[in-house]
N, CA and C atoms of all chains as a GROMACS GRO file, in nm:
protein
  573
    1UNK      N    1   9.321  21.624  -8.409
    1UNK     CA    2   9.242  21.695  -8.509
    1UNK      C    3   9.324  21.812  -8.574
    2UNK      N    4   9.380  21.787  -8.690
    2UNK     CA    5   9.467  21.893  -8.750
    2UNK      C    6   9.390  22.017  -8.788
    3UNK      N    7   9.457  22.119  -8.816
    3UNK     CA    8   9.398  22.241  -8.858
    3UNK      C    9   9.450  22.289  -8.988
    4UNK      N   10   9.357  22.348  -9.071
    4UNK     CA   11   9.396  22.384  -9.207
    4UNK      C   12   9.480  22.514  -9.202
    5UNK      N   13   9.574  22.526  -9.287
    5UNK     CA   14   9.658  22.648  -9.301
    5UNK      C   15   9.577  22.774  -9.321
    6UNK      N   16   9.464  22.756  -9.402
    6UNK     CA   17   9.386  22.869  -9.430
    6UNK      C   18   9.307  22.921  -9.300
    7UNK      N   19   9.267  22.825  -9.215
    7UNK     CA   20   9.198  22.866  -9.095
    7UNK      C   21   9.302  22.947  -9.005
    8UNK      N   22   9.428  22.901  -8.999
    8UNK     CA   23   9.530  22.963  -8.919
    8UNK      C   24   9.542  23.115  -8.973
    9UNK      N   25   9.550  23.115  -9.100
    9UNK     CA   26   9.576  23.248  -9.172
    9UNK      C   27   9.452  23.342  -9.136
   10UNK      N   28   9.334  23.287  -9.145
   10UNK     CA   29   9.217  23.368  -9.117
   10UNK      C   30   9.210  23.426  -8.976
   11UNK      N   31   9.248  23.342  -8.880
   11UNK     CA   32   9.250  23.384  -8.744
   11UNK      C   33   9.351  23.492  -8.717
   12UNK      N   34   9.467  23.478  -8.784
   12UNK     CA   35   9.574  23.573  -8.760
   12UNK      C   36   9.532  23.708  -8.822
   13UNK      N   37   9.482  23.699  -8.941
   13UNK     CA   38   9.443  23.824  -9.023
   13UNK      C   39   9.315  23.890  -8.960
   14UNK      N   40   9.241  23.815  -8.896
   14UNK     CA   41   9.128  23.885  -8.824
   14UNK      C   42   9.185  23.968  -8.703
   15UNK      N   43   9.283  23.914  -8.641
   15UNK     CA   44   9.349  23.995  -8.530
   15UNK      C   45   9.442  24.104  -8.580
   16UNK      N   46   9.514  24.079  -8.686
   16UNK     CA   47   9.608  24.181  -8.743
   16UNK      C   48   9.573  24.198  -8.884
   17UNK      N   49   9.477  24.295  -8.916
   17UNK     CA   50   9.436  24.308  -9.056
   17UNK      C   51   9.547  24.350  -9.152
   18UNK      N   52   9.653  24.414  -9.103
   18UNK     CA   53   9.762  24.459  -9.203
   18UNK      C   54   9.861  24.340  -9.217
   19UNK      N   55   9.841  24.235  -9.154
   19UNK     CA   56   9.958  24.141  -9.154
   19UNK      C   57   9.977  24.065  -9.283
   20UNK      N   58  10.108  24.049  -9.303
   20UNK     CA   59  10.151  23.951  -9.417
   20UNK      C   60  10.167  23.817  -9.340
   21UNK      N   61  10.097  23.717  -9.395
   21UNK     CA   62  10.109  23.581  -9.326
   21UNK      C   63  10.155  23.485  -9.428
   22UNK      N   64  10.262  23.413  -9.391
   22UNK     CA   65  10.310  23.305  -9.483
   22UNK      C   66  10.314  23.170  -9.401
   23UNK      N   67  10.242  23.081  -9.452
   23UNK     CA   68  10.235  22.949  -9.371
   23UNK      C   69  10.288  22.842  -9.461
   24UNK      N   70  10.364  22.754  -9.398
   24UNK     CA   71  10.420  22.644  -9.479
   24UNK      C   72  10.380  22.520  -9.398
   25UNK      N   73  10.327  22.421  -9.462
   25UNK     CA   74  10.288  22.294  -9.410
   25UNK      C   75  10.420  22.213  -9.418
   26UNK      N   76  10.488  22.193  -9.303
   26UNK     CA   77  10.618  22.139  -9.310
   26UNK      C   78  10.622  21.999  -9.348
   27UNK      N   79  10.523  21.919  -9.312
   27UNK     CA   80  10.527  21.775  -9.342
   27UNK      C   81  10.414  21.728  -9.437
   28UNK      N   82  10.336  21.831  -9.469
   28UNK     CA   83  10.215  21.795  -9.550
   28UNK      C   84  10.106  21.718  -9.484
   29UNK      N   85  10.112  21.725  -9.347
   29UNK     CA   86  10.021  21.646  -9.272
   29UNK      C   87   9.915  21.726  -9.192
   30UNK      N   88   9.916  21.861  -9.221
   30UNK     CA   89   9.816  21.949  -9.156
   30UNK      C   90   9.836  21.958  -9.004
   31UNK      N   91   9.954  21.926  -8.963
   31UNK     CA   92   9.986  21.929  -8.817
   31UNK      C   93  10.110  21.994  -8.780
   32UNK      N   94  10.202  22.013  -8.870
   32UNK     CA   95  10.323  22.081  -8.836
   32UNK      C   96  10.353  22.196  -8.938
   33UNK      N   97  10.326  22.316  -8.879
   33UNK     CA   98  10.336  22.433  -8.972
   33UNK      C   99  10.450  22.525  -8.923
   34UNK      N  100  10.506  22.604  -9.024
   34UNK     CA  101  10.587  22.709  -8.991
   34UNK      C  102  10.513  22.838  -9.045
   35UNK      N  103  10.514  22.941  -8.965
   35UNK     CA  104  10.436  23.057  -8.995
   35UNK      C  105  10.507  23.185  -8.966
   36UNK      N  106  10.516  23.271  -9.070
   36UNK     CA  107  10.585  23.398  -9.052
   36UNK      C  108  10.477  23.508  -9.058
   37UNK      N  109  10.479  23.590  -8.958
   37UNK     CA  110  10.369  23.703  -8.956
   37UNK      C  111  10.444  23.842  -8.951
   38UNK      N  112  10.425  23.924  -9.038
   38UNK     CA  113  10.469  24.057  -9.035
   38UNK      C  114  10.359  24.158  -9.013
   39UNK      N  115  10.362  24.229  -8.909
   39UNK     CA  116  10.246  24.330  -8.888
   39UNK      C  117  10.306  24.450  -8.810
   40UNK      N  118  10.240  24.571  -8.836
   40UNK     CA  119  10.283  24.683  -8.765
   40UNK      C  120  10.248  24.678  -8.621
   41UNK      N  121  10.152  24.587  -8.582
   41UNK     CA  122  10.109  24.568  -8.446
   41UNK      C  123  10.222  24.515  -8.357
   42UNK      N  124  10.324  24.468  -8.423
   42UNK     CA  125  10.439  24.410  -8.334
   42UNK      C  126  10.548  24.519  -8.309
   43UNK      N  127  10.532  24.632  -8.369
   43UNK     CA  128  10.634  24.743  -8.350
   43UNK      C  129  10.646  24.774  -8.200
   44UNK      N  130  10.776  24.772  -8.158
   44UNK     CA  131  10.803  24.809  -8.014
   44UNK      C  132  10.768  24.698  -7.913
   45UNK      N  133  10.726  24.572  -7.963
   45UNK     CA  134  10.701  24.469  -7.878
   45UNK      C  135  10.823  24.372  -7.866
   46UNK      N  136  10.838  24.303  -7.756
   46UNK     CA  137  10.939  24.202  -7.742
   46UNK      C  138  10.899  24.082  -7.823
   47UNK      N  139  10.990  23.993  -7.857
   47UNK     CA  140  10.948  23.869  -7.928
   47UNK      C  141  10.848  23.785  -7.850
   48UNK      N  142  10.867  23.778  -7.714
   48UNK     CA  143  10.772  23.700  -7.629
   48UNK      C  144  10.634  23.772  -7.644
   49UNK      N  145  10.622  23.901  -7.646
   49UNK     CA  146  10.496  23.970  -7.649
   49UNK      C  147  10.437  23.949  -7.795
   50UNK      N  148  10.523  23.956  -7.901
   50UNK     CA  149  10.469  23.928  -8.034
   50UNK      C  150  10.408  23.791  -8.045
   51UNK      N  151  10.481  23.693  -7.996
   51UNK     CA  152  10.424  23.553  -8.003
   51UNK      C  153  10.297  23.541  -7.917
   52UNK      N  154  10.297  23.602  -7.805
   52UNK     CA  155  10.182  23.588  -7.719
   52UNK      C  156  10.057  23.649  -7.792
   53UNK      N  157  10.072  23.768  -7.866
   53UNK     CA  158   9.971  23.819  -7.940
   53UNK      C  159   9.913  23.724  -8.050
   54UNK      N  160  10.003  23.658  -8.111
   54UNK     CA  161   9.956  23.555  -8.216
   54UNK      C  162   9.887  23.439  -8.150
   55UNK      N  163   9.942  23.390  -8.034
   55UNK     CA  164   9.877  23.277  -7.968
   55UNK      C  165   9.736  23.319  -7.924
   56UNK      N  166   9.725  23.445  -7.880
   56UNK     CA  167   9.591  23.492  -7.844
   56UNK      C  168   9.498  23.492  -7.956
   57UNK      N  169   9.547  23.536  -8.080
   57UNK     CA  170   9.467  23.542  -8.199
   57UNK      C  171   9.416  23.398  -8.233
   58UNK      N  172   9.498  23.306  -8.199
   58UNK     CA  173   9.463  23.161  -8.234
   58UNK      C  174   9.371  23.112  -8.120
   59UNK      N  175   9.340  23.187  -8.026
   59UNK     CA  176   9.232  23.153  -7.932
   59UNK      C  177   9.248  23.025  -7.860
   60UNK      N  178   9.376  23.003  -7.808
   60UNK     CA  179   9.391  22.887  -7.722
   60UNK      C  180   9.419  22.756  -7.799
   61UNK      N  181   9.417  22.760  -7.936
   61UNK     CA  182   9.442  22.642  -8.010
   61UNK      C  183   9.592  22.594  -8.002
   62UNK      N  184   9.681  22.695  -7.983
   62UNK     CA  185   9.818  22.657  -7.987
   62UNK      C  186   9.850  22.575  -7.858
   63UNK      N  187   9.918  22.467  -7.881
   63UNK     CA  188   9.942  22.372  -7.771
   63UNK      C  189   9.828  22.279  -7.756
   64UNK      N  190   9.720  22.297  -7.822
   64UNK     CA  191   9.609  22.209  -7.820
   64UNK      C  192   9.594  22.137  -7.960
   65UNK      N  193   9.489  22.184  -8.042
   65UNK     CA  194   9.479  22.124  -8.174
   65UNK      C  195   9.590  22.159  -8.256
   66UNK      N  196   9.646  22.277  -8.231
   66UNK     CA  197   9.767  22.303  -8.309
   66UNK      C  198   9.891  22.261  -8.236
   67UNK      N  199   9.945  22.151  -8.277
   67UNK     CA  200  10.053  22.095  -8.202
   67UNK      C  201  10.179  22.169  -8.226
   68UNK      N  202  10.214  22.187  -8.358
   68UNK     CA  203  10.342  22.244  -8.386
   68UNK      C  204  10.322  22.350  -8.478
   69UNK      N  205  10.346  22.477  -8.437
   69UNK     CA  206  10.348  22.590  -8.525
   69UNK      C  207  10.478  22.669  -8.490
   70UNK      N  208  10.575  22.655  -8.577
   70UNK     CA  209  10.697  22.726  -8.564
   70UNK      C  210  10.672  22.868  -8.606
   71UNK      N  211  10.691  22.963  -8.513
   71UNK     CA  212  10.642  23.103  -8.537
   71UNK      C  213  10.762  23.196  -8.555
   72UNK      N  214  10.748  23.282  -8.646
   72UNK     CA  215  10.841  23.388  -8.660
   72UNK      C  216  10.763  23.518  -8.677
   73UNK      N  217  10.792  23.622  -8.602
   73UNK     CA  218  10.709  23.743  -8.610
   73UNK      C  219  10.804  23.859  -8.626
   74UNK      N  220  10.759  23.965  -8.696
   74UNK     CA  221  10.832  24.084  -8.697
   74UNK      C  222  10.740  24.202  -8.739
   75UNK      N  223  10.787  24.326  -8.710
   75UNK     CA  224  10.718  24.449  -8.763
   75UNK      C  225  10.787  24.477  -8.897
   76UNK      N  226  10.705  24.543  -8.984
   76UNK     CA  227  10.764  24.572  -9.114
   76UNK      C  228  10.887  24.673  -9.092
   77UNK      N  229  10.981  24.672  -9.186
   77UNK     CA  230  11.092  24.763  -9.162
   77UNK      C  231  11.040  24.911  -9.170
   78UNK      N  232  11.098  24.985  -9.081
   78UNK     CA  233  11.063  25.132  -9.071
   78UNK      C  234  11.089  25.203  -9.203
   79UNK      N  235  11.009  25.306  -9.230
   79UNK     CA  236  11.041  25.372  -9.353
   79UNK      C  237  10.928  25.420  -9.424
   80UNK      N  238   9.528  22.678  -6.507
   80UNK     CA  239   9.511  22.658  -6.366
   80UNK      C  240   9.638  22.675  -6.287
   81UNK      N  241   9.649  22.764  -6.192
   81UNK     CA  242   9.776  22.777  -6.124
   81UNK      C  243   9.747  22.804  -5.981
   82UNK      N  244   9.754  22.696  -5.902
   82UNK     CA  245   9.738  22.710  -5.758
   82UNK      C  246   9.859  22.772  -5.685
   83UNK      N  247   9.839  22.827  -5.568
   83UNK     CA  248   9.949  22.901  -5.500
   83UNK      C  249  10.069  22.817  -5.473
   84UNK      N  250  10.046  22.689  -5.438
   84UNK     CA  251  10.159  22.610  -5.412
   84UNK      C  252  10.246  22.586  -5.531
   85UNK      N  253  10.185  22.560  -5.647
   85UNK     CA  254  10.262  22.536  -5.774
   85UNK      C  255  10.326  22.664  -5.819
   86UNK      N  256  10.259  22.779  -5.799
   86UNK     CA  257  10.311  22.912  -5.835
   86UNK      C  258  10.441  22.932  -5.750
   87UNK      N  259  10.429  22.906  -5.627
   87UNK     CA  260  10.542  22.928  -5.532
   87UNK      C  261  10.662  22.840  -5.571
   88UNK      N  262  10.628  22.718  -5.610
   88UNK     CA  263  10.729  22.626  -5.645
   88UNK      C  264  10.801  22.668  -5.773
   89UNK      N  265  10.720  22.717  -5.874
   89UNK     CA  266  10.780  22.767  -5.996
   89UNK      C  267  10.872  22.884  -5.971
   90UNK      N  268  10.819  22.980  -5.889
   90UNK     CA  269  10.899  23.095  -5.856
   90UNK      C  270  11.030  23.063  -5.796
   91UNK      N  271  11.030  22.958  -5.715
   91UNK     CA  272  11.156  22.917  -5.650
   91UNK      C  273  11.245  22.844  -5.751
   92UNK      N  274  11.186  22.762  -5.832
   92UNK     CA  275  11.259  22.684  -5.929
   92UNK      C  276  11.328  22.767  -6.036
   93UNK      N  277  11.266  22.869  -6.086
   93UNK     CA  278  11.311  22.945  -6.192
   93UNK      C  279  11.439  23.025  -6.139
   94UNK      N  280  11.441  23.045  -6.014
   94UNK     CA  281  11.558  23.116  -5.956
   94UNK      C  282  11.660  23.027  -5.897
   95UNK      N  283  11.631  22.895  -5.900
   95UNK     CA  284  11.725  22.796  -5.838
   95UNK      C  285  11.866  22.794  -5.908
   96UNK      N  286  11.858  22.820  -6.040
   96UNK     CA  287  11.994  22.823  -6.123
   96UNK      C  288  11.977  22.948  -6.209
   97UNK      N  289  12.094  22.988  -6.261
   97UNK     CA  290  12.091  23.105  -6.356
   97UNK      C  291  12.009  23.072  -6.476
   98UNK      N  292  12.021  22.947  -6.531
   98UNK     CA  293  11.944  22.907  -6.647
   98UNK      C  294  11.863  22.783  -6.615
   99UNK      N  295  11.740  22.795  -6.640
   99UNK     CA  296  11.647  22.688  -6.611
   99UNK      C  297  11.553  22.658  -6.726
  100UNK      N  298  11.543  22.536  -6.768
  100UNK     CA  299  11.463  22.501  -6.882
  100UNK      C  300  11.353  22.403  -6.849
  101UNK      N  301  11.228  22.436  -6.867
  101UNK     CA  302  11.113  22.356  -6.852
  101UNK      C  303  11.104  22.273  -6.981
  102UNK      N  304  11.109  22.145  -6.975
  102UNK     CA  305  11.118  22.066  -7.095
  102UNK      C  306  11.038  21.938  -7.076
  103UNK      N  307  11.020  21.866  -7.197
  103UNK     CA  308  10.964  21.736  -7.188
  103UNK      C  309  11.082  21.640  -7.192
  104UNK      N  310  11.097  21.559  -7.091
  104UNK     CA  311  11.213  21.466  -7.075
  104UNK      C  312  11.331  21.537  -7.002
  105UNK      N  313  11.442  21.477  -7.002
  105UNK     CA  314  11.557  21.537  -6.940
  105UNK      C  315  11.662  21.584  -7.034
  106UNK      N  316  11.759  21.661  -6.989
  106UNK     CA  317  11.863  21.712  -7.085
  106UNK      C  318  11.932  21.598  -7.150
  107UNK      N  319  11.956  21.488  -7.075
  107UNK     CA  320  12.020  21.371  -7.140
  107UNK      C  321  11.932  21.296  -7.238
  108UNK      N  322  11.808  21.300  -7.205
  108UNK     CA  323  11.704  21.226  -7.284
  108UNK      C  324  11.573  21.300  -7.311
  109UNK      N  325  11.587  21.404  -7.393
  109UNK     CA  326  11.468  21.485  -7.420
  109UNK      C  327  11.367  21.394  -7.494
  110UNK      N  328  11.234  21.420  -7.460
  110UNK     CA  329  11.129  21.337  -7.519
  110UNK      C  330  11.040  21.420  -7.618
  111UNK      N  331  11.099  21.528  -7.672
  111UNK     CA  332  11.023  21.598  -7.765
  111UNK      C  333  11.124  21.678  -7.845
  112UNK      N  334  11.098  21.690  -7.976
  112UNK     CA  335  11.196  21.760  -8.064
  112UNK      C  336  11.232  21.908  -8.029
  113UNK      N  337  11.119  21.972  -7.982
  113UNK     CA  338  11.142  22.118  -7.948
  113UNK      C  339  11.226  22.134  -7.827
  114UNK      N  340  11.208  22.042  -7.726
  114UNK     CA  341  11.288  22.044  -7.606
  114UNK      C  342  11.429  22.012  -7.644
  115UNK      N  343  11.440  21.915  -7.726
  115UNK     CA  344  11.578  21.869  -7.773
  115UNK      C  345  11.652  21.983  -7.845
  116UNK      N  346  11.580  22.056  -7.917
  116UNK     CA  347  11.650  22.168  -7.998
  116UNK      C  348  11.705  22.271  -7.899
  117UNK      N  349  11.632  22.309  -7.794
  117UNK     CA  350  11.684  22.410  -7.696
  117UNK      C  351  11.797  22.346  -7.621
  118UNK      N  352  11.787  22.227  -7.571
  118UNK     CA  353  11.891  22.161  -7.508
  118UNK      C  354  12.019  22.164  -7.600
  119UNK      N  355  12.000  22.141  -7.727
  119UNK     CA  356  12.115  22.147  -7.822
  119UNK      C  357  12.179  22.273  -7.822
  120UNK      N  358  12.098  22.383  -7.826
  120UNK     CA  359  12.156  22.522  -7.834
  120UNK      C  360  12.234  22.548  -7.698
  121UNK      N  361  12.176  22.520  -7.600
  121UNK     CA  362  12.240  22.549  -7.467
  121UNK      C  363  12.371  22.467  -7.449
  122UNK      N  364  12.365  22.341  -7.492
  122UNK     CA  365  12.486  22.256  -7.492
  122UNK      C  366  12.588  22.308  -7.582
  123UNK      N  367  12.547  22.352  -7.698
  123UNK     CA  368  12.645  22.397  -7.795
  123UNK      C  369  12.717  22.520  -7.745
  124UNK      N  370  12.647  22.609  -7.671
  124UNK     CA  371  12.701  22.726  -7.613
  124UNK      C  372  12.769  22.700  -7.480
  125UNK      N  373  12.774  22.577  -7.432
  125UNK     CA  374  12.842  22.539  -7.312
  125UNK      C  375  12.778  22.620  -7.191
  126UNK      N  376  12.649  22.638  -7.189
  126UNK     CA  377  12.583  22.702  -7.089
  126UNK      C  378  12.519  22.597  -6.992
  127UNK      N  379  12.567  22.601  -6.864
  127UNK     CA  380  12.510  22.502  -6.767
  127UNK      C  381  12.366  22.539  -6.739
  128UNK      N  382  12.278  22.442  -6.734
  128UNK     CA  383  12.136  22.470  -6.703
  128UNK      C  384  12.075  22.358  -6.625
  129UNK      N  385  11.960  22.392  -6.558
  129UNK     CA  386  11.886  22.288  -6.490
  129UNK      C  387  11.761  22.254  -6.574
  130UNK      N  388  11.747  22.136  -6.614
  130UNK     CA  389  11.621  22.096  -6.684
  130UNK      C  390  11.512  22.044  -6.580
  131UNK      N  391  11.395  22.094  -6.602
  131UNK     CA  392  11.280  22.044  -6.523
  131UNK      C  393  11.187  21.973  -6.605
  132UNK      N  394  11.169  21.844  -6.587
  132UNK     CA  395  11.087  21.755  -6.664
  132UNK      C  396  10.944  21.771  -6.635
  133UNK      N  397  10.858  21.832  -6.725
  133UNK     CA  398  10.718  21.862  -6.690
  133UNK      C  399  10.645  21.730  -6.695
  134UNK      N  400  10.698  21.631  -6.765
  134UNK     CA  401  10.627  21.508  -6.780
  134UNK      C  402  10.611  21.428  -6.646
  135UNK      N  403  10.694  21.473  -6.551
  135UNK     CA  404  10.686  21.414  -6.425
  135UNK      C  405  10.586  21.463  -6.329
  136UNK      N  406  10.528  21.584  -6.374
  136UNK     CA  407  10.433  21.647  -6.280
  136UNK      C  408  10.336  21.735  -6.353
  137UNK      N  409  10.214  21.676  -6.352
  137UNK     CA  410  10.107  21.750  -6.437
  137UNK      C  411  10.077  21.896  -6.382
  138UNK      N  412  10.090  21.911  -6.254
  138UNK     CA  413  10.059  22.057  -6.201
  138UNK      C  414  10.164  22.153  -6.252
  139UNK      N  415  10.284  22.104  -6.270
  139UNK     CA  416  10.388  22.191  -6.326
  139UNK      C  417  10.369  22.204  -6.475
  140UNK      N  418  10.335  22.101  -6.542
  140UNK     CA  419  10.317  22.094  -6.680
  140UNK      C  420  10.211  22.207  -6.727
  141UNK      N  421  10.098  22.203  -6.653
  141UNK     CA  422   9.989  22.302  -6.682
  141UNK      C  423  10.024  22.438  -6.610
  142UNK      N  424  10.081  22.436  -6.493
  142UNK     CA  425  10.103  22.556  -6.421
  142UNK      C  426  10.197  22.654  -6.486
  143UNK      N  427  10.300  22.596  -6.552
  143UNK     CA  428  10.402  22.681  -6.612
  143UNK      C  429  10.346  22.762  -6.732
  144UNK      N  430  10.246  22.700  -6.791
  144UNK     CA  431  10.182  22.769  -6.909
  144UNK      C  432  10.103  22.888  -6.855
  145UNK      N  433  10.031  22.870  -6.741
  145UNK     CA  434   9.960  22.990  -6.691
  145UNK      C  435  10.062  23.098  -6.637
  146UNK      N  436  10.167  23.042  -6.571
  146UNK     CA  437  10.263  23.134  -6.514
  146UNK      C  438  10.324  23.229  -6.610
  147UNK      N  439  10.358  23.186  -6.729
  147UNK     CA  440  10.431  23.267  -6.822
  147UNK      C  441  10.332  23.316  -6.931
  148UNK      N  442  10.202  23.275  -6.928
  148UNK     CA  443  10.114  23.299  -7.036
  148UNK      C  444  10.165  23.257  -7.164
  149UNK      N  445  10.212  23.135  -7.172
  149UNK     CA  446  10.273  23.076  -7.288
  149UNK      C  447  10.224  22.938  -7.303
  150UNK      N  448  10.176  22.900  -7.417
  150UNK     CA  449  10.096  22.778  -7.438
  150UNK      C  450  10.179  22.653  -7.450
  151UNK      N  451  10.310  22.669  -7.473
  151UNK     CA  452  10.378  22.546  -7.508
  151UNK      C  453  10.501  22.529  -7.421
  152UNK      N  454  10.570  22.402  -7.434
  152UNK     CA  455  10.683  22.374  -7.359
  152UNK      C  456  10.781  22.325  -7.480
  153UNK      N  457  10.911  22.356  -7.480
  153UNK     CA  458  10.987  22.405  -7.369
  153UNK      C  459  10.972  22.559  -7.339
  154UNK      N  460  11.028  22.606  -7.226
  154UNK     CA  461  11.029  22.736  -7.185
  154UNK      C  462  11.166  22.763  -7.113
  155UNK      N  463  11.230  22.864  -7.162
  155UNK     CA  464  11.358  22.898  -7.103
  155UNK      C  465  11.360  23.017  -7.018
  156UNK      N  466  11.418  23.006  -6.900
  156UNK     CA  467  11.434  23.114  -6.799
  156UNK      C  468  11.574  23.142  -6.771
  157UNK      N  469  11.607  23.269  -6.770
  157UNK     CA  470  11.738  23.313  -6.740
  157UNK      C  471  11.731  23.415  -6.619
  158UNK      N  472  11.806  23.382  -6.519
  158UNK     CA  473  11.792  23.468  -6.400
  158UNK      C  474  11.648  23.498  -6.357
  159UNK      N  475  11.566  23.396  -6.372
  159UNK     CA  476  11.428  23.410  -6.324
  159UNK      C  477  11.344  23.475  -6.421
  160UNK      N  478  11.390  23.520  -6.539
  160UNK     CA  479  11.312  23.577  -6.637
  160UNK      C  480  11.276  23.491  -6.753
  161UNK      N  481  11.153  23.492  -6.804
  161UNK     CA  482  11.121  23.411  -6.919
  161UNK      C  483  11.173  23.469  -7.048
  162UNK      N  484  11.252  23.387  -7.114
  162UNK     CA  485  11.311  23.432  -7.244
  162UNK      C  486  11.236  23.392  -7.364
  163UNK      N  487  11.173  23.275  -7.360
  163UNK     CA  488  11.096  23.226  -7.479
  163UNK      C  489  11.094  23.082  -7.488
  164UNK      N  490  11.027  23.040  -7.600
  164UNK     CA  491  11.015  22.898  -7.628
  164UNK      C  492  11.120  22.864  -7.735
  165UNK      N  493  11.094  22.750  -7.798
  165UNK     CA  494  11.189  22.698  -7.897
  165UNK      C  495  11.217  22.791  -8.015
  166UNK      N  496  11.115  22.848  -8.071
  166UNK     CA  497  11.128  22.935  -8.188
  166UNK      C  498  11.210  23.061  -8.156
  167UNK      N  499  11.183  23.122  -8.035
  167UNK     CA  500  11.253  23.242  -7.997
  167UNK      C  501  11.398  23.210  -7.965
  168UNK      N  502  11.417  23.093  -7.891
  168UNK     CA  503  11.557  23.068  -7.858
  168UNK      C  504  11.641  23.042  -7.987
  169UNK      N  505  11.579  22.969  -8.081
  169UNK     CA  506  11.645  22.937  -8.207
  169UNK      C  507  11.677  23.068  -8.283
  170UNK      N  508  11.578  23.152  -8.284
  170UNK     CA  509  11.600  23.280  -8.367
  170UNK      C  510  11.704  23.365  -8.303
  171UNK      N  511  11.698  23.377  -8.171
  171UNK     CA  512  11.799  23.449  -8.094
  171UNK      C  513  11.943  23.388  -8.109
  172UNK      N  514  11.945  23.257  -8.118
  172UNK     CA  515  12.076  23.198  -8.131
  172UNK      C  516  12.133  23.223  -8.267
  173UNK      N  517  12.049  23.220  -8.375
  173UNK     CA  518  12.090  23.247  -8.512
  173UNK      C  519  12.143  23.388  -8.531
  174UNK      N  520  12.077  23.484  -8.460
  174UNK     CA  521  12.121  23.622  -8.471
  174UNK      C  522  12.230  23.659  -8.383
  175UNK      N  523  12.273  23.572  -8.291
  175UNK     CA  524  12.371  23.607  -8.198
  175UNK      C  525  12.318  23.675  -8.074
  176UNK      N  526  12.196  23.705  -8.070
  176UNK     CA  527  12.134  23.770  -7.952
  176UNK      C  528  12.140  23.689  -7.832
  177UNK      N  529  12.128  23.559  -7.844
  177UNK     CA  530  12.118  23.468  -7.726
  177UNK      C  531  12.258  23.475  -7.653
  178UNK      N  532  12.365  23.458  -7.724
  178UNK     CA  533  12.499  23.454  -7.662
  178UNK      C  534  12.518  23.595  -7.605
  179UNK      N  535  12.478  23.701  -7.670
  179UNK     CA  536  12.493  23.838  -7.610
  179UNK      C  537  12.410  23.850  -7.480
  180UNK      N  538  12.289  23.790  -7.482
  180UNK     CA  539  12.202  23.808  -7.366
  180UNK      C  540  12.268  23.737  -7.248
  181UNK      N  541  12.324  23.619  -7.274
  181UNK     CA  542  12.390  23.544  -7.162
  181UNK      C  543  12.504  23.624  -7.108
  182UNK      N  544  12.577  23.677  -7.203
  182UNK     CA  545  12.704  23.745  -7.154
  182UNK      C  546  12.673  23.875  -7.080
  183UNK      N  547  12.572  23.943  -7.125
  183UNK     CA  548  12.537  24.066  -7.048
  183UNK      C  549  12.476  24.037  -6.905
  184UNK      N  550  12.433  23.909  -6.893
  184UNK     CA  551  12.388  23.871  -6.757
  184UNK      C  552  12.495  23.797  -6.682
  185UNK      N  553  12.613  23.800  -6.731
  185UNK     CA  554  12.724  23.742  -6.658
  185UNK      C  555  12.731  23.592  -6.670
  186UNK      N  556  12.670  23.527  -6.770
  186UNK     CA  557  12.681  23.385  -6.790
  186UNK      C  558  12.768  23.356  -6.910
  187UNK      N  559  12.875  23.282  -6.888
  187UNK     CA  560  12.956  23.238  -6.996
  187UNK      C  561  12.886  23.163  -7.105
  188UNK      N  562  12.900  23.207  -7.229
  188UNK     CA  563  12.828  23.125  -7.342
  188UNK      C  564  12.918  23.135  -7.455
  189UNK      N  565  12.983  23.026  -7.491
  189UNK     CA  566  13.046  23.020  -7.622
  189UNK      C  567  13.072  22.878  -7.669
  190UNK      N  568  13.064  22.861  -7.794
  190UNK     CA  569  13.089  22.722  -7.843
  190UNK      C  570  13.222  22.674  -7.809
  191UNK      N  571  13.237  22.548  -7.786
  191UNK     CA  572  13.366  22.489  -7.745
  191UNK      C  573  13.464  22.508  -7.864
   0.00000   0.00000   0.00000
């Protein structure tokens, strides 16, 4: 059961209201996505922690209905 | 779900070698593209590692996810510490952080 890119974006934005979210449907099949998330919530967190925060926002769908979501996270540049 | 026996086994396994990769399939025959990608990076850097095939044991397959609070496989452990999954390993490799991390932990890592 694939997931829509818009639904992924909504879940992430609900958890990180300031986030910039860019999602690419890698194969056009609604099942293999690449997602970049930039949010101040990630400042000072390790990559593992940042990804865990996004997985939590996705509410357990990662590894389940969301089979493949290549994730890249970062905090906005300081300044 | 993570029962005590599985947890104990995972704790022993992640310390059994300096570098341990929980993966689908074996290092010689990975059965998932994400696992294959991490094997490729480690092989490219000439880092010896132990692959643990989660497809051989459902309790480990599910247990490792609870253990690290990480929903997917592969999972890379270095000196008993969780480093990340495929995306993080790939990103760290591209920025050079992965090689640096191995070297600061006393593990030789360099392309042949």
